[in-house]
KOLNU-837579 format. One record per residue (C-alpha): z, x, y. Coordinates in steps of 0.02 Angstrom, whole numbers, padded with zeros to 5 digits, always signed. Layout:
<torzas>
ZXY...
</torzas>
This chain:
<torzas>
-00002-00001-00003-00041+00063+00171+00102+00122+00283+00162+00008+00419+00220+00054+00595+00372+00163+00624+00469+00009+00689+00424-00084+00528+00481+00062+00421+00641+00068+00514+00674-00118+00483+00638-00090+00297+00759+00057+00292+00895-00056+00369+00859-00182+00233+00790-00312+00350+00636-00412+00290+00470-00387+00381+00369-00540+00327+00183-00543+00356+00166-00361+00405+00087-00293+00242-00081-00211+00278-00128-00209+00093-00096-00361-00013-00153-00386-00194-00186-00546-00286-00221-00569-00474-00231-00713-00592-00087-00645-00692+00022-00625-00538+00152-00739-00458+00165-00804-00288+00349-00754-00291+00297-00571-00303+00282-00461-00139+00097-00441-00162+00097-00256-00206-00032-00182-00325+00107-00178-00467+00167-00350-00419+00026-00453-00352+00022-00629-00288-00064-00762-00395-00156-00864-00268-00274-00811-00128-00186-00924-00009-00013-00844-00043-00095-00672-00023-00160-00720+00146+00011-00786+00196+00082-00607+00166-00063-00518+00248-00040-00439+00418-00171-00446+00550-00307-00317+00520-00250-00290+00340-00348-00296+00174-00325-00431+00040-00379-00353-00127-00422-00486-00258-00417-00436-00443-00552-00495-00560-00552-00676-00619-00591-00851-00568-00492-00940-00429-00510-01122-00422-00466-01204-00257-00393-01379-00252-00436-01388-00067-00528-01285+00061-00475-01106+00065-00428-01064+00245-00446-00882+00298-00335-00888+00456-00278-00710+00471-00398-00617+00583-00395-00445+00658-00365-00392+00840-00534-00302+00861-00685-00235+00764-00584-00076+00733-00446-00176+00656-00532-00315+00555-00453-00419+00424-00543-00395+00259-00551-00497+00096-00636-00417-00050-00625-00383-00233-00517-00242-00301-00634-00103-00334-00789-00181-00415-00699-00316-00513-00797-00483-00516-00708-00620-00417-00765-00804-00419-00696-00930-00297-00732-01106-00354-00709-01249-00232-00687-01437-00268-00698-01568-00132-00751-01514+00046-00793-01338+00099-00750-01196-00019-00696-01071+00112-00664-01098+00298-00655-00937+00402-00530-00995+00539-00505-00826+00629-00609-00695+00714-00628-00510+00670-00642-00556+00486-00746-00472+00348-00776-00568+00184-00859-00456+00054-00916-00454-00130-00861-00628-00184-00943-00760-00297-00926-00926-00203-00972-01093-00280-00913-01271-00308-00862-01359-00466-00963-01502-00531-00932-01660-00425-00800-01782-00494-00906-01931-00455-01084-01987-00401-01017-02022-00232-00945-01850-00213-01110-01771-00273-01196-01842-00117-01071-01768+00004-01104-01593+00070-00957-01474+00080-01017-01304+00128-00991-01137+00034-00927-01050+00189-00890-01140+00361-00870-01027+00513-00831-01144+00660-00805-01076+00843-00759-00901+00785-00831-00729+00827-00854-00559+00753-00858-00617+00572-00952-00524+00431-01002-00600+00265-01079-00464+00155-01121-00436-00027-01071-00612-00080-01164-00729-00197-01155-00910-00142-01223-01042-00257-01218-01219-00321-01130-01300-00171-01171-01468-00109-01190-01428+00075-01256-01273+00160-01221-01105+00081-01153-01044+00249-01139-01145+00409-01089-01066+00572-01075-01163+00731-00985-01233+00875-00982-01381+00994-00972-01278+01156-01141-01197+01163-01198-01182+01344-01390-01174+01346-01399-01121+01525-01278-00978+01513-01321-00943+01333-01138-00929+01282-01042-00998+01135-00874-00974+01054-00970-00941+00891-01046-00772+00920-01079-00600+00840-01084-00662+00663-01162-00553+00528-01233-00601+00358-01290-00454+00262-01338-00416+00083-01292-00588+00014-01377-00691-00119-01393-00875-00083-01465-00998-00207-01451-01182-00265-01359-01240-00112-01384-01412-00029-01365-01489-00196-01332-01658-00118-01514-01665-00097-01553-01608-00278-01621-01783-00316-01740-01768-00169-01681-01935-00099-01578-01876+00052-01636-01916+00231-01571-01749+00284-01514-01586+00207-01429-01418+00241-01486-01239+00234-01448-01088+00127-01394-00995+00285-01380-01087+00450-01328-01047+00630-01306-01192+00746-01255-01184+00933-01208-00999+00918-01256-00830+00997-01303-00665+00918-01302-00713+00735-01381-00583+00623-01456-00622+00448-01507-00455+00370-01561-00410+00193-01513-00567+00104-01601-00654-00041-01612-00839-00009-01704-00946-00141-01712-01114-00223-01600-01211-00101-01624-01395-00076-01652-01376+00110-01711-01240+00229-01693-01060+00184-01629-00992+00349-01608-01104+00503-01580-01054+00683-01540-01220+00785-01508-01215+00972-01444-01042+00975-01487-00884+01066-01523-00703+01023-01519-00716+00834-01592-00575+00719-01675-00620+00555-01729-00459+00467-01764-00383+00302-01732-00544+00199-01820-00602+00043-01838-00793+00052-01933-00899-00071-01953-01066-00160-01842-01166-00046-01867-01360-00034-01910-01353+00146-01954-01216+00274-01908-01037+00228-01868-00986+00406-01841-01127+00536-01823-01094+00723-01770-01266+00793-01739-01268+00986-01689-01083+00974-01714-00950+01109-01741-00762+01106-01742-00745+00918-01807-00591+00832-01887-00626+00661-01951-00466+00576-01978-00370+00413-01955-00527+00301-02040-00569+00139-02069-00755+00115-02160-00833-00031-02191-00971-00160-02171-00906-00335-02257-00949-00496-02101-01004-00579-02122-01155-00690-01991-01253-00597-02056-01218-00423-02125-01395-00407-01951-01463-00406-01932-01382-00236-02088-01446-00155-02049-01554-00001-02038-01740-00040-02152-01790+00104-02301-01688+00041-02438-01792-00038-02531-01627-00078-02388-01562-00179-02368-01419-00057-02225-01300-00036-02136-01280+00130-02196-01168+00273-02155-00987+00280-02104-00999+00467-02088-01153+00568-02055-01161+00752-02013-01336+00808-01905-01442+00917-01810-01569+00815-01630-01563+00863-01530-01620+01016-01656-01548+01146-01541-01459+01258-01671-01322+01254-01840-01286+01184-01905-01135+01089-01936-00984+01198-01927-00792+01202-01956-00767+01017-02025-00607+00937-02094-00634+00765-02173-00479+00687-02195-00374+00528-02169-00523+00411-02265-00557+00251-02287-00734+00190-02376-00773+00022-02429-00942-00042-02321-01041+00080-02375-01213+00145-02420-01116+00304-02388-00941+00350-02320-00995+00520-02338-01164+00609-02285-01203+00790-02242-01383+00833-02189-01436+01002-02150-01330+01152-02152-01138+01138-02148-01020+01283-02145-00834+01320-02158-00785+01135-02245-00650+01025-02314-00667+00852-02385-00500+00802-02422-00385+00654-02385-00516+00520-02480-00534+00359-02503-00716+00313-02585-00753+00141-02619-00932+00085-02650-00977-00098-02795-01072-00164-02702-01232-00204-02619-01275-00041-02583-01229+00141-02657-01166+00302-02640-00989+00365-02570-01031+00537-02568-01181+00650-02508-01286+00792-02465-01216+00959-02547-01348+01074-02398-01353+01187-02375-01159+01200-02367-01069+01362-02379-00879+01395-02378-00842+01200-02468-00702+01109-02548-00695+00937-02593-00514+00907-02628-00394+00760-02604-00522+00625-02699-00535+00455-02731-00710+00401-02807-00731+00231-02846-00888+00127-02919-00914-00043-03042-01046+00008-02917-01144+00115-02918-01167+00298-02864-01015+00396-02815-01125+00545-02775-01042+00708-02672-01080+00866-02732-01231+00961-02845-01201+01114-02743-01330+01210-02603-01205+01216-02592-01050+01322-02617-00908+01197-02667-00733+01213-02750-00718+01039-02839-00556+00993-02854-00409+00872-02822-00528+00725-02907-00511+00558-02968-00670+00471-03035-00687+00293-03076-00818+00166-03084-00986+00255-03129-01082+00409-03050-01039+00578-03010-01187+00693-02903-01105+00830-02911-00980+00972-03013-00821+00938-03017-00651+01028-03152-00530+01071-03077-00403+00961-03045-00510+00809-03115-00460+00642-03186-00572+00508-03179-00465+00348-03087-00431+00188-02931-00335+00235-02939-00240+00073-02764-00245+00016-02699-00128-00122-02699-00276-00243-02696-00434-00131-02606-00530-00267-02435-00555-00335-02268-00578-00244-02231-00390-00209-02247-00333-00027-02320-00167-00093-02474-00262-00151-02518-00303+00031-02526-00126+00095-02701-00069+00153-02830+00029+00054-02915+00175+00140-03070+00073+00170-02981-00071+00252-03055-00133+00418-02879-00163+00481-02845+00021+00498-02833+00081+00679-02904-00087+00736-02749-00158+00823-02682-00150+00995-02514-00073+01050-02373-00200+01062-02223-00124+01144-02098-00227+01044-02175-00174+00873-02133+00013+00856-02117+00007+00665-02199-00077+00520-02128-00186+00378-02069-00026+00290-01981+00046+00443-02120+00175+00471-02166+00215+00652-02324+00142+00726-02459+00206+00743-02492+00322+00593-02669+00353+00646-02771+00345+00806-02711+00165+00842-02604+00026+00777-02658-00051+00610-02674-00238+00594-02546-00332+00485-02369-00296+00434-02404-00128+00345-02472+00035+00419-02594+00121+00304-02527+00256+00186-02346+00206+00190-02229+00092+00088-02156+00109-00081-01973+00087-00034-01829+00058-00157-01855-00060-00300-01737-00207-00298-01723-00329-00440-01742-00515-00398-01685-00669-00498-01807-00719-00630-01859-00544-00681-01961-00502-00526-01944-00347-00418-01972-00315-00237-01991-00167-00127-01850-00162-00002-01878-00108+00177-01815+00065+00219-01747-00001+00383
</torzas>
């Protein structure tokens, strides 16, 4: 156990109790809540362990399953980022926290790190309970919270929901700010919509009415709602995620401002059960869009200031679609690949103002390539189009040619690198915000920037296994 302050040690020497000041507290299924919470004599329940934990301390949870009869409240926060409260497994022992009714975990303090846990919900006790959506993790009106390395699955509501009721769209402030989700796996959430009869649904990872939320290097798949959702918030960062086979949109920007969406891989797989996740409104049996920018929520603000670049979308309903107002935004150096059975490369944008579509590759296997509406104010140029009809804005430097990908098939980002003979090489224009490619390699590598998400001659990052036996190259960023 970590040492306490000199005053605390003095009190202990005098024989006086110092409740709640332990910096290291241990919990084990074989422990007792009557124990002091030391490594040798651990508490039995996580709630009791939190009750003995001092601010800025670490709760070590020994391996096992910890059912929760009610929402587990993490209400012991730290004083600063340098003195955060941490809840994590002991060493690498597997820890499962299983909720019942309501939310499984509620983080009710700031300067908290939650790491390495398996978070789920037990089967609903009734058909009525199955239709109600408790979240895996709720973070409400808190700041400087990190959720990392967790697996969140089989919950009726959203996997993680962060939000507030005090977001100020003019000042861009919120009590929910500086929240980081990194390296998590989120699947089979929003189960209240698993019968596909709900009028609304949650998200795998969601940020509502918040500021500065970061979603980095997560795997988000087969959720009965959106994959990642940014709703009426500001300055969010969505980067390095692998997102696929979700019931609705994979990344959804809804009334958001100043979001950066980069280096993500989004796709629809060839799994036999993928049709179960196709949106219910689609008569064409089409999967959800890769990226959707729309204005659906409370309309206190409209989408503006976005930077969307270095993303790869494969076989989604549309690589990117813009619906409603969008201003002062950039869509650049993305690779949008549409399958033969459904979808449009890109589309919408008729209400856009001062927006740019630059250096993108849009490929279709006989389907419409689409394009941004000429009714909007688009600077659209240096894009490469191949395989279908173009209905939107074109530029003087656009190219209509086969991009000559390394393979141009499959669900691995590595297959959408460029061959030496690709017409996309050195054919782009410099975009000040796009200084690296999907793999984290500086741009340009040649005489000029390459079109698409990948610079020629780079790639081949670390192999990362994905559920279902697949593998994916992970960005070096």
